[in-house]
N, C-alpha and C positions, 0 to 999 in steps of 0.2 A: 882447945880441941873442938872441931866442928862436927866431924862424922866418926863414929865408932863402927868399924866393920867387924861383925862377929862371925866366927866359923867354928862349928863343932865337928869333930872328926872321930869316927870309929872304924878302924881297920880299912883305911882307904889309901894304902901305899901306892896304888897304881895311878891315882889322879890328883892327890892333894897338892903336890908341888905345882902343877899347872894352875890350879885354882889360886894358890898363894901368889904366884908370879903375876897373875892377872890383876890382883889387888895392888901389888907393888908397882905395876905399870900405870896406875892412875895419874892423870895429869890435871894440874890446875886446881887442886883442892887439898885442904888440910885434913888429914885422917890418921887414925890409929887402927891397927889390926889386932884383934883379940882372938886367939885360937885356944879352944878347949879340947884337949885330947880326952875323949870320954872312955877311958879304959881300954885302949887299943891293944891287941895282942900280936899284931904283925910288926913290920918295921916302921910304922907311922911315927912313934915317939922319936926315933933317931932322925928321921927326915925333918920333923918339926924343929928339933934342936938346932938345926943349921940356920934357922931364921931368927934366933934369939940375938944375933949380932946387930940386928937393926933396932934402932932406938924406938921406932914407932910400932914395933911388933912385940906383943907379949904372949907367951905360951904358958898354958896351965895344964899340967898333967894330973888328971883326976881319976879316982876309981870309977867304975861304971855306974852312971847315975841315970841313964836314959836321955833321950833327945830333949824333952821339955826341961829337965833339970839342968842339962848342960847349957841350953840356950839361956835360961834364966841366970845361971852362974856367970855366963859371959856378959850379960846385960848388967849384972851387979858390979862388974869391973869397968864398965864403959864410962868414959869421961865426956863423950860427945853429946851435943844437943839433938843429934839425929843418929839413928841406928840403921845400918844396912846389914842384911844377912847374905852370906854366900855359902851355899852347900859345897862340900869339899870336892865334888866332882863337876862343878859348873864353872863358868868363866864370866868375867866382866869385860865389857868394851873399855878401852883406855880412857874414854871421856864420860863413862856412865855416871860416876858420882858427881862430877862437875855439872853435868847437864841436869841431873835430878835436883841438885841443891839450888841451882838458879831458878828452876820451876817452883820448888817448894817455898822459897823465900818470897816469891811474888804472889803466893796463894795461901793465905793463913788458914783457910777452911780445910785444906787437905791434910789428913793425918797419915795416910799411906800413899806413896807414889810408886807405882810399878812401871815396867817398860814392856814393850813388845819383846818377843823372845825368838831366838833362833834355836832350832833343835838339831843336834848333831850326834854322830857316833864315832867320827874319825878323830884320832889323836892329833892329826895334822891340821886341825881346824885353825883358821886365821880370820881376822876381821877385815882383810883387804877388800873384800867384795861388798862390804856394807858401809853405806854413807853415814856420817855423823850429822848432827844438827848444825846449821850455820851459826845460830846464836842461841836463843832460848828455845828448847824443844816444845812443840805444841803437845797438849795433853787433853784427855777427855775423861769424864766421870764414869766409873763402872759400878758405883755403889748399888744401884737397883738390880744389877745382874747377880748379886750374891744370893738372891732368892731362888736362882736357877742352879747354880753350881759355884765352885771355887774358880774364879776367873783371874786370880792373881798367882803368878809363879813366885814361890818363896824367895828364890835367889835374886829376883828382880827388884825387891822393895827397898825404898828408903822410908823410914818411919820416924815421925816426930817422937822424941822420947817422952814428951808430955802426954801424947795420945797413948803410948805404950803403957805408961805408968797408970793412967786413968783406967785402962782396961785390965790392969793387974797382970800384964805380961802373959806368958804362955801357961796353959793349964798342964801341969806336970802329971796329972792323972791320966791324960789322954795318951793312947799308944799310937794313934794315927790322926792325920789331918789337924795337927796343932795349928797350922797356919790359917786354914779356913775358919776354924773356931775363933782365932784371934781377930781376923778381919771383921767378922760379924760383931764381936764385942766392941771393937773400936768404932764401927759404924753406928752401933747402938748408943754410943756416947755422943753422937752428933757429928762426928768427923766424916769427911768425904774420902772415898777410896778412888784413886785416879790412875791413869796409865799414860805414859809418854808414847807417842805414836811413831817411835823409831825402835828398831831392835838393838838394845844396848846390853842384853844379857844372853848368854849361850847356855842352853840346858842340855846336858849330856843324857842320852837315852841308852839304857841297858836293861837286860832281862829282869833284874830284881825289881824294876819299877812297874812291871805289869801285874795287875791284880786279877788273876784268873782263878777259877775253881773256888776253893774254900775262901781264899783271901779276897777274891773279887766280891763274893757275897757279903762278907763282913764289912768290906770297904763300902759297898753299895748301901748297906743298912746304916752305916755311920754317916754317909753323905746325906741320906734322906733325913736323918735326925738333925743334922746341922742345917739343912735346907729349911726345916720347920722352925728351927731356932732363929734363922734369918728372917723368916716371915713374921715371927712374933716381935723380934727386936726392932725391925724396920716398920712395924705397925701396918702391915699390908692386909687387905681384906681377906676374909676367911676362904673365899673361892680360890685363893692362891694355893691352898693346900692340894688342889687337884694336880698341881705341877709335880707334887711329890709322888703321886700314883703314876703319873706319866713317866717319871724318871725310873721308878721301880720296874715298870714294864719294859722300858728301853734297856735297862741294865741287865735284865734277865735274858735278853736276846743273845743268841750265839755271837761270838766275837766277829765272825766274818760278815754278819748282817749289820752289826753296829758300824764296822769299818766302811761298808758300802754306803750306809746312810751318810756318814761323815764326808765321804768323797763326793757325793752328790750335792752336799751343802756348800762345797768349796767353789 
């Protein structure tokens, strides 16, 4: 078994089947799909049971353990040399895993390989308008950018299991930004974090993903704490901590001002 795709699900009856089908559509690569139902209370368990007929799909119904616990449980069941995560509301391009594996095998220094991402809200999303790579996809290193923010979308990653093990997997005590914390710890062990320069992952956007008001403040403080951790673990000069204060000021701005700044940067 080469790649283990892990998916944790909690009450996602509206989108989970689309996510699973995007994994089953993967071309030219040997993989397994491990799904952990993290105590869902809607129709998710029944939907997941339909996929147990596939030999390369394993479904585990567990009592509620939280995202970190569910992710680590899925990893404990994984047989692959590489781990790919897919959030239960996102989608893979049919050639995502194949293209990532080709790039990873030729670059032993890379511990985490992400991809460019398409953001969407429409259930009718397709990959028809997006080109795939002709052979091996080009990639670039994003490790230094971790001192600014989380530049890696969780659903886009292919991770070497060795790098994941060395970093002790996900921190189950964290309630948010488990992925950002993990990339920092992997980079701190000397692995490079890279990104393929093609959109091979589709990220679904919906209201629950916006961190405004009280959630936004706590999310912002968590981000700054992790930013400081990245500066320490990547051994950057002390003046880099000024970036944390800049992020705090930016994060406290009203949303319409932040969006205006982003638009002008595009």
